[in-house]
PASEBA-1860 file (N, C-alpha, C; in nm, 3 decimals):
! residues 284
1> MKVGNLDR> 1.841/9.646/-5.183/1.732/9.740/-5.156/1.776/9.879/-5.196 ~ 1.724/9.929/-5.309/1.764/10.061/-5.356/1.670/10.165/-5.298 ~ 1.728/10.266/-5.236/1.647/10.369/-5.173/1.668/10.505/-5.238 ~ 1.789/10.540/-5.274/1.816/10.672/-5.332/1.947/10.672/-5.406 ~ 1.995/10.791/-5.443/2.120/10.804/-5.516/2.235/10.835/-5.422 ~ 2.351/10.775/-5.448/2.468/10.793/-5.363/2.584/10.846/-5.445 ~ 2.672/10.921/-5.378/2.798/10.955/-5.442/2.898/10.846/-5.408 ~ 3.024/10.865/-5.447/3.121/10.758/-5.427/3.151/10.731/-5.281
9> NGACCHHA> 3.118/10.826/-5.194/3.143/10.806/-5.051/3.021/10.752/-4.978 ~ 2.913/10.726/-5.052/2.794/10.672/-4.988/2.700/10.778/-4.937 ~ 2.723/10.904/-4.972/2.636/11.010/-4.925/2.536/11.047/-5.034 ~ 2.423/11.102/-4.992/2.322/11.143/-5.088/2.374/11.263/-5.166 ~ 2.350/11.265/-5.298/2.422/11.364/-5.378/2.335/11.441/-5.475 ~ 2.202/11.442/-5.459/2.123/11.498/-5.566/2.041/11.621/-5.527 ~ 2.059/11.677/-5.408/1.982/11.796/-5.376/2.046/11.869/-5.259 ~ 1.993/11.987/-5.233/2.045/12.070/-5.124/2.008/12.010/-4.990
17> PTRAAPMK> 2.079/12.050/-4.882/2.048/11.997/-4.749/1.902/12.021/-4.711 ~ 1.846/11.927/-4.637/1.708/11.939/-4.591/1.696/12.053/-4.491 ~ 1.596/12.137/-4.514/1.575/12.250/-4.424/1.450/12.229/-4.341 ~ 1.448/12.293/-4.225/1.328/12.290/-4.143/1.223/12.380/-4.206 ~ 1.095/12.351/-4.178/0.988/12.434/-4.230/0.998/12.574/-4.171 ~ 0.965/12.679/-4.251/0.968/12.816/-4.198/0.875/12.829/-4.078 ~ 0.915/12.906/-3.978/0.831/12.922/-3.860/0.855/13.059/-3.799 ~ 0.757/13.104/-3.721/0.770/13.232/-3.654/0.854/13.215/-3.529
25> PAKLAKRV> 0.960/13.296/-3.514/1.052/13.281/-3.400/0.982/13.281/-3.264 ~ 0.886/13.372/-3.244/0.819/13.381/-3.114/0.740/13.253/-3.084 ~ 0.678/13.195/-3.188/0.600/13.072/-3.167/0.690/12.954/-3.134 ~ 0.805/12.946/-3.201/0.897/12.838/-3.171/0.948/12.850/-3.028 ~ 0.986/12.972/-2.987/1.037/12.992/-2.851/0.933/12.953/-2.748 ~ 0.808/12.993/-2.770/0.701/12.959/-2.676/0.677/12.809/-2.672 ~ 0.680/12.745/-2.790/0.655/12.601/-2.798/0.765/12.522/-2.728 ~ 0.890/12.561/-2.750/1.003/12.489/-2.691/1.000/12.500/-2.539
33> TSRLRSLL> 0.986/12.622/-2.487/0.989/12.641/-2.342/0.868/12.578/-2.275 ~ 0.752/12.586/-2.340/0.630/12.528/-2.283/0.643/12.376/-2.274 ~ 0.692/12.313/-2.380/0.705/12.167/-2.379/0.817/12.122/-2.286 ~ 0.920/12.204/-2.271/1.027/12.171/-2.177/0.974/12.172/-2.034 ~ 0.896/12.273/-2.000/0.836/12.278/-1.866/0.746/12.156/-1.841 ~ 0.664/12.126/-1.941/0.572/12.013/-1.929/0.648/11.881/-1.908 ~ 0.757/11.862/-1.982/0.836/11.740/-1.970/0.904/11.731/-1.834 ~ 0.950/11.845/-1.781/1.014/11.844/-1.650/0.914/11.806/-1.541
41> RRLRTVLR> 0.789/11.855/-1.553/0.685/11.815/-1.456/0.657/11.666/-1.467 ~ 0.648/11.617/-1.592/0.622/11.475/-1.611/0.737/11.390/-1.557 ~ 0.860/11.438/-1.574/0.976/11.362/-1.529/0.971/11.336/-1.380 ~ 0.934/11.436/-1.301/0.926/11.417/-1.156/0.826/11.306/-1.121 ~ 0.711/11.308/-1.187/0.608/11.207/-1.162/0.653/11.068/-1.204 ~ 0.710/11.060/-1.324/0.752/10.930/-1.378/0.866/10.872/-1.296 ~ 0.960/10.955/-1.253/1.070/10.907/-1.169/1.017/10.844/-1.041 ~ 0.920/10.911/-0.980/0.863/10.860/-0.855/0.792/10.726/-0.878
49> RCRHQGEV> 0.712/10.718/-0.984/0.641/10.593/-1.014/0.739/10.482/-1.050 ~ 0.838/10.518/-1.129/0.934/10.418/-1.176/1.016/10.362/-1.060 ~ 1.052/10.447/-0.968/1.132/10.404/-0.852/1.056/10.303/-0.766 ~ 0.924/10.324/-0.754/0.844/10.237/-0.666/0.784/10.117/-0.737 ~ 0.762/10.127/-0.869/0.694/10.018/-0.939/0.783/9.947/-1.039 ~ 0.842/10.022/-1.129/0.930/9.963/-1.229/0.860/9.879/-1.332 ~ 0.735/9.912/-1.363/0.661/9.837/-1.464/0.717/9.868/-1.603 ~ 0.686/9.780/-1.697/0.738/9.793/-1.833/0.705/9.930/-1.893
57> GTVHELRT> 0.578/9.968/-1.887/0.534/10.094/-1.945/0.596/10.215/-1.879 ~ 0.616/10.207/-1.746/0.674/10.319/-1.672/0.821/10.339/-1.707 ~ 0.895/10.229/-1.718/1.036/10.238/-1.757/1.048/10.297/-1.897 ~ 0.961/10.253/-1.986/0.963/10.306/-2.124/0.930/10.455/-2.125 ~ 0.832/10.496/-2.046/0.794/10.638/-2.040/0.908/10.722/-1.983 ~ 0.976/10.670/-1.883/1.090/10.742/-1.827/1.197/10.766/-1.933 ~ 1.232/10.662/-2.006/1.336/10.673/-2.106/1.295/10.768/-2.220 ~ 1.168/10.762/-2.261/1.118/10.852/-2.365/1.122/10.997/-2.318
65> TLRRLRLK> 1.078/11.020/-2.194/1.079/11.155/-2.138/1.221/11.210/-2.131 ~ 1.316/11.128/-2.090/1.456/11.172/-2.082/1.510/11.207/-2.221 ~ 1.478/11.126/-2.321/1.526/11.154/-2.457/1.473/11.287/-2.507 ~ 1.344/11.310/-2.489/1.284/11.436/-2.535/1.341/11.555/-2.459 ~ 1.362/11.538/-2.329/1.416/11.647/-2.248/1.559/11.681/-2.289 ~ 1.640/11.580/-2.314/1.779/11.605/-2.353/1.785/11.684/-2.482 ~ 1.699/11.650/-2.577/1.701/11.721/-2.705/1.660/11.867/-2.688 ~ 1.555/11.890/-2.611/1.507/12.028/-2.593/1.601/12.110/-2.506
73> AALVAPWL> 1.657/12.047/-2.402/1.751/12.118/-2.315/1.876/12.160/-2.393 ~ 1.922/12.074/-2.485/2.038/12.109/-2.567/2.006/12.226/-2.658 ~ 1.882/12.233/-2.705/1.842/12.340/-2.796/1.844/12.476/-2.726 ~ 1.806/12.480/-2.598/1.801/12.608/-2.525/1.916/12.621/-2.426 ~ 2.021/12.542/-2.443/2.133/12.542/-2.348/2.192/12.682/-2.323 ~ 2.209/12.767/-2.426/2.268/12.900/-2.399/2.184/12.983/-2.303 ~ 2.053/12.962/-2.298/1.966/13.040/-2.211/1.938/12.967/-2.081 ~ 1.943/12.837/-2.084/1.925/12.758/-1.963/2.044/12.776/-1.869
81> GRGVADEF> 2.159/12.805/-1.929/2.285/12.812/-1.855/2.367/12.690/-1.889 ~ 2.485/12.711/-1.948/2.563/12.597/-1.997/2.593/12.496/-1.887 ~ 2.625/12.544/-1.767/2.655/12.452/-1.658/2.533/12.369/-1.618 ~ 2.418/12.435/-1.609/2.293/12.366/-1.573/2.259/12.263/-1.680 ~ 2.268/12.305/-1.808/2.235/12.215/-1.919/2.327/12.094/-1.923 ~ 2.457/12.118/-1.904/2.554/12.007/-1.909/2.532/11.909/-1.794 ~ 2.505/11.963/-1.675/2.484/11.877/-1.558/2.358/11.792/-1.576 ~ 2.251/11.855/-1.626/2.128/11.780/-1.649/2.149/11.674/-1.757
89> HAWARRTS> 2.217/11.710/-1.865/2.241/11.617/-1.975/2.320/11.495/-1.926 ~ 2.421/11.519/-1.844/2.503/11.409/-1.792/2.420/11.317/-1.703 ~ 2.337/11.376/-1.615/2.252/11.294/-1.528/2.152/11.213/-1.611 ~ 2.090/11.276/-1.711/1.991/11.208/-1.794/2.054/11.092/-1.871 ~ 2.176/11.112/-1.921/2.245/11.005/-1.993/2.277/10.888/-1.900 ~ 2.322/10.919/-1.779/2.352/10.813/-1.682/2.226/10.733/-1.650 ~ 2.116/10.803/-1.629/1.991/10.735/-1.597/1.945/10.648/-1.714 ~ 1.959/10.699/-1.834/1.921/10.620/-1.953/2.008/10.496/-1.966
97> RRTSMVRD> 2.138/10.511/-1.943/2.228/10.395/-1.953/2.195/10.291/-1.847 ~ 2.164/10.336/-1.725/2.135/10.242/-1.617/2.008/10.162/-1.643 ~ 1.914/10.221/-1.714/1.788/10.150/-1.741/1.788/10.082/-1.877 ~ 1.898/10.093/-1.951/1.904/10.038/-2.086/1.885/9.887/-2.089 ~ 1.955/9.815/-2.002/1.942/9.669/-2.001/1.802/9.627/-1.959 ~ 1.744/9.698/-1.862/1.608/9.666/-1.819/1.513/9.677/-1.938 ~ 1.529/9.783/-2.016/1.442/9.801/-2.133/1.466/9.691/-2.237 ~ 1.592/9.656/-2.261/1.622/9.548/-2.356/1.557/9.416/-2.313
105> LDVTIGWL> 1.561/9.390/-2.183/1.502/9.267/-2.132/1.349/9.271/-2.141 ~ 1.290/9.389/-2.119/1.145/9.403/-2.137/1.106/9.378/-2.283 ~ 1.186/9.433/-2.374/1.161/9.412/-2.518/1.171/9.263/-2.552 ~ 1.272/9.196/-2.494/1.292/9.054/-2.520/1.173/8.972/-2.470 ~ 1.127/9.000/-2.348/1.013/8.927/-2.292/0.889/8.949/-2.379 ~ 0.865/9.073/-2.419/0.750/9.103/-2.503/0.755/9.030/-2.636 ~ 0.874/9.030/-2.698/0.888/8.964/-2.828/0.866/8.813/-2.813 ~ 0.925/8.754/-2.711/0.912/8.610/-2.690/0.766/8.570/-2.666
113> RRHRGPAA> 0.694/8.651/-2.590/0.554/8.619/-2.564/0.468/8.632/-2.690 ~ 0.494/8.738/-2.768/0.416/8.756/-2.891/0.441/8.644/-2.991 ~ 0.564/8.592/-2.992/0.600/8.489/-3.090/0.608/8.349/-3.027 ~ 0.549/8.335/-2.910/0.541/8.205/-2.842/0.679/8.139/-2.828 ~ 0.770/8.218/-2.774/0.904/8.166/-2.751/0.905/8.062/-2.640 ~ 1.015/7.987/-2.626/1.024/7.882/-2.523/1.000/7.939/-2.383 ~ 0.916/7.872/-2.306/0.882/7.919/-2.170/1.005/7.929/-2.082 ~ 1.100/7.835/-2.098/1.221/7.837/-2.015/1.303/7.963/-2.041
121> VVIAVQRL> 1.306/8.008/-2.166/1.380/8.130/-2.200/1.311/8.252/-2.139 ~ 1.179/8.255/-2.148/1.102/8.368/-2.091/1.129/8.378/-1.941 ~ 1.126/8.265/-1.871/1.149/8.265/-1.726/1.290/8.312/-1.693 ~ 1.388/8.267/-1.770/1.527/8.308/-1.746/1.545/8.459/-1.766 ~ 1.481/8.513/-1.869/1.490/8.658/-1.896/1.419/8.737/-1.786 ~ 1.303/8.687/-1.742/1.229/8.755/-1.635/1.310/8.762/-1.506 ~ 1.378/8.654/-1.472/1.459/8.654/-1.351/1.572/8.755/-1.359 ~ 1.638/8.759/-1.473/1.746/8.856/-1.491/1.692/8.998/-1.486
129> REARWHGV> 1.575/9.018/-1.545/1.514/9.151/-1.547/1.487/9.200/-1.404 ~ 1.432/9.114/-1.321/1.403/9.152/-1.183/1.531/9.185/-1.107 ~ 1.632/9.103/-1.126/1.760/9.128/-1.058/1.820/9.260/-1.104 ~ 1.815/9.284/-1.233/1.871/9.409/-1.287/1.792/9.529/-1.239 ~ 1.661/9.514/-1.231/1.576/9.623/-1.187/1.608/9.664/-1.043 ~ 1.623/9.566/-0.956/1.656/9.597/-0.816/1.791/9.667/-0.806 ~ 1.878/9.643/-0.902/2.009/9.708/-0.901/2.006/9.854/-0.941 ~ 1.904/9.895/-1.020/1.900/10.034/-1.068/1.799/10.120/-0.993
137> QRWLAVPA> 1.710/10.058/-0.915/1.604/10.133/-0.847/1.657/10.252/-0.768 ~ 1.764/10.229/-0.692/1.812/10.334/-0.601/1.867/10.455/-0.674 ~ 1.898/10.439/-0.805/1.953/10.551/-0.881/1.844/10.639/-0.942 ~ 1.719/10.595/-0.933/1.610/10.667/-0.999/1.553/10.774/-0.907 ~ 1.624/10.883/-0.897/1.582/10.994/-0.813/1.625/11.124/-0.879 ~ 1.560/11.232/-0.840/1.598/11.364/-0.890/1.744/11.389/-0.854 ~ 1.825/11.444/-0.947/1.967/11.467/-0.918/1.987/11.558/-0.798 ~ 2.103/11.543/-0.735/2.133/11.617/-0.612/2.118/11.768/-0.632
145> GGLPDLKH> 2.157/11.817/-0.749/2.146/11.960/-0.777/2.007/12.004/-0.818 ~ 1.913/11.910/-0.822/1.776/11.942/-0.864/1.764/11.948/-1.016 ~ 1.640/11.955/-1.062/1.613/11.969/-1.204/1.611/12.116/-1.241 ~ 1.639/12.149/-1.369/1.632/12.290/-1.410/1.494/12.348/-1.377 ~ 1.493/12.468/-1.323/1.367/12.533/-1.285/1.329/12.634/-1.392 ~ 1.225/12.602/-1.469/1.181/12.691/-1.576/1.043/12.749/-1.548 ~ 1.000/12.741/-1.424/0.864/12.783/-1.392/0.836/12.927/-1.435 ~ 0.933/13.015/-1.414/0.911/13.156/-1.448/1.005/13.202/-1.560
153> ERLPKGHH> 1.069/13.105/-1.626/1.165/13.141/-1.730/1.095/13.171/-1.862 ~ 1.144/13.274/-1.929/1.100/13.302/-2.066/1.222/13.339/-2.148 ~ 1.221/13.293/-2.271/1.333/13.325/-2.359/1.325/13.472/-2.397 ~ 1.434/13.548/-2.378/1.431/13.690/-2.414/1.391/13.709/-2.561 ~ 1.308/13.810/-2.587/1.260/13.831/-2.724/1.373/13.847/-2.824 ~ 1.480/13.913/-2.784/1.591/13.935/-2.875/1.663/13.808/-2.916 ~ 1.632/13.698/-2.847/1.701/13.572/-2.876/1.616/13.473/-2.956 ~ 1.494/13.512/-2.989/1.405/13.421/-3.061/1.463/13.380/-3.196
161> LRLVRRYE> 1.517/13.477/-3.268/1.573/13.447/-3.400/1.694/13.356/-3.388 ~ 1.771/13.375/-3.283/1.888/13.289/-3.261/1.844/13.145/-3.235 ~ 1.735/13.128/-3.162/1.683/12.994/-3.137/1.640/12.927/-3.267 ~ 1.575/13.003/-3.356/1.534/12.949/-3.485/1.656/12.902/-3.564 ~ 1.762/12.981/-3.563/1.884/12.942/-3.636/1.943/12.814/-3.577 ~ 1.947/12.805/-3.444/1.999/12.682/-3.381/1.913/12.563/-3.420 ~ 1.782/12.583/-3.419/1.691/12.475/-3.456/1.715/12.433/-3.602 ~ 1.719/12.528/-3.692/1.734/12.497/-3.834/1.867/12.427/-3.863
169> ERFARMAG> 1.974/12.472/-3.797/2.104/12.409/-3.816/2.102/12.264/-3.769 ~ 2.042/12.241/-3.652/2.034/12.104/-3.600/1.946/12.016/-3.687 ~ 1.835/12.072/-3.733/1.744/11.995/-3.818/1.814/11.955/-3.948 ~ 1.880/12.050/-4.013/1.947/12.021/-4.140/2.058/11.918/-4.122 ~ 2.135/11.933/-4.016/2.245/11.840/-3.992/2.192/11.698/-3.965 ~ 2.088/11.688/-3.884/2.034/11.557/-3.851/1.962/11.493/-3.971 ~ 1.889/11.576/-4.046/1.821/11.524/-4.165/1.921/11.472/-4.267 ~ 2.032/11.542/-4.281/2.136/11.495/-4.372/2.192/11.360/-4.331
177> RVEAMAVR> 2.215/11.342/-4.201/2.266/11.214/-4.152/2.164/11.102/-4.175 ~ 2.037/11.132/-4.147/1.932/11.032/-4.164/1.922/10.988/-4.310 ~ 1.922/11.084/-4.400/1.909/11.048/-4.542/2.030/10.970/-4.591 ~ 2.150/11.012/-4.552/2.271/10.941/-4.594/2.272/10.797/-4.545 ~ 2.221/10.775/-4.423/2.217/10.638/-4.370/2.102/10.558/-4.432 ~ 1.992/10.627/-4.465/1.877/10.557/-4.523/1.910/10.496/-4.658 ~ 1.985/10.569/-4.740/2.011/10.520/-4.876/2.115/10.408/-4.878 ~ 2.183/10.385/-4.767/2.276/10.271/-4.762/2.240/10.177/-4.645
185> FDRLSAAE> 2.111/10.173/-4.616/2.064/10.095/-4.501/2.108/9.949/-4.509 ~ 2.101/9.891/-4.627/2.137/9.749/-4.644/2.280/9.719/-4.601 ~ 2.366/9.820/-4.608/2.507/9.799/-4.576/2.541/9.832/-4.431 ~ 2.442/9.873/-4.354/2.465/9.908/-4.213/2.473/9.782/-4.127 ~ 2.563/9.783/-4.030/2.570/9.675/-3.932/2.453/9.687/-3.835 ~ 2.436/9.587/-3.749/2.327/9.591/-3.651/2.342/9.712/-3.558 ~ 2.465/9.740/-3.516/2.489/9.856/-3.428/2.458/9.986/-3.501 ~ 2.494/9.993/-3.630/2.466/10.114/-3.709/2.317/10.132/-3.732
193> RHAFRRQV> 2.243/10.021/-3.742/2.098/10.032/-3.759/2.032/10.083/-3.631 ~ 2.085/10.041/-3.518/2.037/10.098/-3.391/2.063/10.249/-3.388 ~ 2.183/10.289/-3.428/2.218/10.432/-3.430/2.129/10.508/-3.528 ~ 2.101/10.447/-3.644/2.014/10.510/-3.743/1.874/10.532/-3.686 ~ 1.822/10.431/-3.618/1.688/10.445/-3.559/1.685/10.556/-3.455 ~ 1.792/10.570/-3.379/1.798/10.681/-3.282/1.796/10.815/-3.353 ~ 1.869/10.827/-3.465/1.870/10.951/-3.542/1.731/10.982/-3.597 ~ 1.663/10.880/-3.646/1.527/10.898/-3.698/1.435/10.949/-3.588
201> RRLRYLRE> 1.448/10.891/-3.470/1.364/10.933/-3.357/1.392/11.078/-3.318 ~ 1.518/11.115/-3.313/1.554/11.254/-3.278/1.502/11.352/-3.382 ~ 1.512/11.314/-3.509/1.463/11.402/-3.615/1.311/11.419/-3.603 ~ 1.242/11.312/-3.568/1.097/11.323/-3.547/1.066/11.417/-3.432 ~ 1.140/11.408/-3.323/1.118/11.499/-3.210/1.141/11.645/-3.253 ~ 1.244/11.667/-3.332/1.271/11.803/-3.380/1.158/11.853/-3.469 ~ 1.115/11.768/-3.561/1.006/11.807/-3.652/0.881/11.842/-3.573 ~ 0.851/11.766/-3.468/0.732/11.791/-3.388/0.737/11.930/-3.323
209> LALPRRKH> 0.857/11.979/-3.293/0.870/12.112/-3.233/0.829/12.223/-3.330 ~ 0.838/12.197/-3.459/0.808/12.299/-3.559/0.658/12.318/-3.578 ~ 0.577/12.227/-3.522/0.433/12.229/-3.548/0.353/12.220/-3.418 ~ 0.235/12.279/-3.415/0.146/12.256/-3.300/0.103/12.111/-3.298 ~ 0.071/12.059/-3.182/0.041/11.917/-3.167/-0.075/11.871/-3.255 ~ -0.172/11.958/-3.278/-0.288/11.917/-3.357/-0.250/11.883/-3.501 ~ -0.134/11.932/-3.547/-0.091/11.906/-3.684/0.002/11.786/-3.696 ~ 0.044/11.728/-3.586/0.137/11.614/-3.591/0.079/11.495/-3.668
217> PGDPLIKS> -0.048/11.453/-3.641/-0.099/11.332/-3.708/-0.104/11.344/-3.860 ~ -0.121/11.464/-3.912/-0.134/11.480/-4.057/-0.007/11.521/-4.129 ~ 0.102/11.536/-4.056/0.227/11.581/-4.119/0.296/11.463/-4.188 ~ 0.321/11.471/-4.319/0.380/11.357/-4.392/0.517/11.316/-4.339 ~ 0.601/11.415/-4.302/0.735/11.381/-4.256/0.731/11.312/-4.120 ~ 0.649/11.362/-4.029/0.637/11.297/-3.898/0.586/11.154/-3.915 ~ 0.485/11.135/-3.999/0.431/11.000/-4.022/0.535/10.908/-4.083 ~ 0.612/10.961/-4.177/0.715/10.880/-4.243/0.825/10.841/-4.146
225> LATVQIEI> 0.869/10.934/-4.063/0.972/10.905/-3.962/0.922/10.802/-3.862 ~ 0.795/10.816/-3.818/0.739/10.722/-3.722/0.729/10.582/-3.782 ~ 0.692/10.573/-3.910/0.680/10.443/-3.976/0.815/10.373/-3.985 ~ 0.918/10.448/-4.024/1.053/10.390/-4.031/1.097/10.342/-3.894 ~ 1.072/10.423/-3.793/1.111/10.387/-3.656/1.043/10.257/-3.613 ~ 0.915/10.242/-3.645/0.840/10.122/-3.606/0.888/10.000/-3.683 ~ 0.904/10.014/-3.816/0.942/9.899/-3.899/1.081/9.848/-3.863 ~ 1.176/9.940/-3.847/1.311/9.898/-3.810/1.312/9.846/-3.667
233> GGELDRTV> 1.232/9.909/-3.581/1.226/9.867/-3.441/1.183/9.724/-3.424 ~ 1.087/9.680/-3.506/1.041/9.542/-3.497/1.152/9.442/-3.524 ~ 1.233/9.471/-3.626/1.343/9.381/-3.660/1.454/9.388/-3.554 ~ 1.481/9.507/-3.503/1.583/9.521/-3.399/1.539/9.452/-3.270 ~ 1.410/9.456/-3.241/1.358/9.385/-3.123/1.386/9.235/-3.135 ~ 1.366/9.180/-3.254/1.393/9.037/-3.276/1.541/9.007/-3.255 ~ 1.627/9.099/-3.302/1.771/9.079/-3.285/1.809/9.078/-3.137 ~ 1.755/9.173/-3.061/1.782/9.179/-2.917/1.733/9.052/-2.847
241> AAQWARKL> 1.611/9.009/-2.882/1.556/8.888/-2.821/1.642/8.766/-2.853 ~ 1.688/8.757/-2.977/1.772/8.644/-3.017/1.903/8.642/-2.939 ~ 1.961/8.760/-2.917/2.088/8.769/-2.843/2.071/8.721/-2.700 ~ 1.963/8.765/-2.633/1.942/8.725/-2.493/1.904/8.578/-2.483 ~ 1.827/8.527/-2.578/1.791/8.384/-2.576/1.915/8.296/-2.590 ~ 2.004/8.339/-2.677/2.128/8.263/-2.697/2.218/8.273/-2.576 ~ 2.224/8.392/-2.516/2.314/8.416/-2.403/2.267/8.345/-2.277 ~ 2.137/8.347/-2.251/2.085/8.294/-2.125/2.049/8.146/-2.131
249> AGTHLATP> 2.006/8.101/-2.249/1.958/7.963/-2.256/2.018/7.884/-2.370 ~ 2.109/7.943/-2.445/2.169/7.872/-2.557/2.068/7.837/-2.665 ~ 1.959/7.915/-2.673/1.852/7.887/-2.769/1.866/7.975/-2.892 ~ 1.852/7.916/-3.008/1.858/7.991/-3.134/1.716/8.021/-3.180 ~ 1.685/8.149/-3.198/1.552/8.190/-3.246/1.559/8.210/-3.397 ~ 1.503/8.118/-3.469/1.507/8.126/-3.616/1.393/8.215/-3.667 ~ 1.420/8.287/-3.776/1.319/8.369/-3.840/1.279/8.304/-3.972 ~ 1.151/8.273/-3.992/1.108/8.214/-4.119/1.150/8.302/-4.237
257> AAHARQTR> 1.194/8.239/-4.346/1.243/8.314/-4.462/1.137/8.408/-4.518 ~ 1.012/8.360/-4.522/0.904/8.443/-4.577/0.883/8.569/-4.492 ~ 0.890/8.552/-4.360/0.874/8.667/-4.270/0.989/8.767/-4.289 ~ 1.112/8.715/-4.305/1.229/8.800/-4.325/1.215/8.881/-4.454 ~ 1.168/8.815/-4.562/1.151/8.886/-4.689/1.045/8.994/-4.678 ~ 0.936/8.963/-4.610/0.828/9.060/-4.592/0.876/9.181/-4.512 ~ 0.955/9.154/-4.410/1.009/9.263/-4.328/1.100/9.353/-4.410 ~ 1.188/9.291/-4.492/1.278/9.370/-4.576/1.200/9.458/-4.674
265> RRVAAALR> 1.093/9.405/-4.730/1.012/9.484/-4.824/0.947/9.602/-4.755 ~ 0.894/9.579/-4.635/0.828/9.688/-4.562/0.929/9.796/-4.524 ~ 1.045/9.755/-4.477/1.150/9.851/-4.440/1.194/9.932/-4.561 ~ 1.214/9.863/-4.676/1.259/9.932/-4.798/1.155/10.035/-4.842 ~ 1.027/9.998/-4.837/0.921/10.091/-4.877/0.916/10.211/-4.784 ~ 0.930/10.186/-4.654/0.928/10.296/-4.556/1.046/10.390/-4.576 ~ 1.162/10.335/-4.605/1.282/10.417/-4.628/1.268/10.500/-4.755 ~ 1.211/10.443/-4.861/1.192/10.520/-4.984/1.099/10.639/-4.960
273> RLVRHLQN> 0.990/10.614/-4.886/0.899/10.725/-4.855/0.968/10.832/-4.772 ~ 1.049/10.789/-4.676/1.119/10.886/-4.592/1.214/10.972/-4.674 ~ 1.293/10.910/-4.762/1.387/10.987/-4.845/1.310/11.085/-4.932 ~ 1.196/11.041/-4.987/1.116/11.130/-5.071/1.065/11.251/-4.991 ~ 1.018/11.226/-4.869/0.968/11.336/-4.786/1.081/11.432/-4.746 ~ 1.199/11.377/-4.720/1.312/11.464/-4.687/1.351/11.549/-4.806 ~ 1.345/11.492/-4.925/1.376/11.569/-5.047/1.273/11.678/-5.069 ~ 1.145/11.644/-5.046/1.040/11.744/-5.060/1.058/11.858/-4.960
281> QAGS> 1.100/11.822/-4.839/1.125/11.923/-4.736/1.240/12.014/-4.778 ~ 1.342/11.956/-4.840/1.457/12.035/-4.884/1.419/12.133/-4.993 ~ 1.324/12.092/-5.077/1.285/12.178/-5.189/1.177/12.277/-5.156 ~ 1.120/12.268/-5.034/1.010/12.357/-4.999/1.059/12.497/-4.964
END
């Protein structure tokens, strides 16, 4: 699957680093702090629901909210207070790790049901999921030190330009990693493909910060990143389901050859579009 040009080390070698779109410093500062406040409010609600219910959608929403919060909190860490930012980041990572297996098992159950997997395997996964869920419930609470309080916080005007520089540096660094991994996707291990998908997701979150929400649906780069995330996610979901089916029931989940070829073609096409959009972004 050819996606782009590589140098001898496997890195993309034909253009300058991808840059973030130009933006007004004051607008970026307002957008970042506003969305951070909104996410913190949502986190309190989702934590409470997740602790009492633990439904599939609620667990997924909790993990998504934590990922978005970690990225934005890291971006404003110098103004949030390094100690506060580090403490929150550590708590969010622990919570994500504790719910990771629950999410994997939810993904496995969903995949097995969609593809009419063996009923005995579905039941075995459901039982493990319930047991694992009861083990993590008690950890789903606001940290002892509380969540960062941004209710009355505003980024000082003199620091707006510094925030833009931090954003642009992070965007360029992450876009470079995504492109380098995209052009050698075929050679990535399963673990590396999981890591690549996480990078794609983070880059999409960063790109969304550069634009008002009304422009997200029409942005080519956001759409391209989302498509890659979905296409690769489908194949990774099958891999996770196969691992749990084998581990819990000794069942091998075979993938029809035609389906595998179709998936590879879709992934290759999505990766080519993504590399093209990243190159266009670099040249803009």
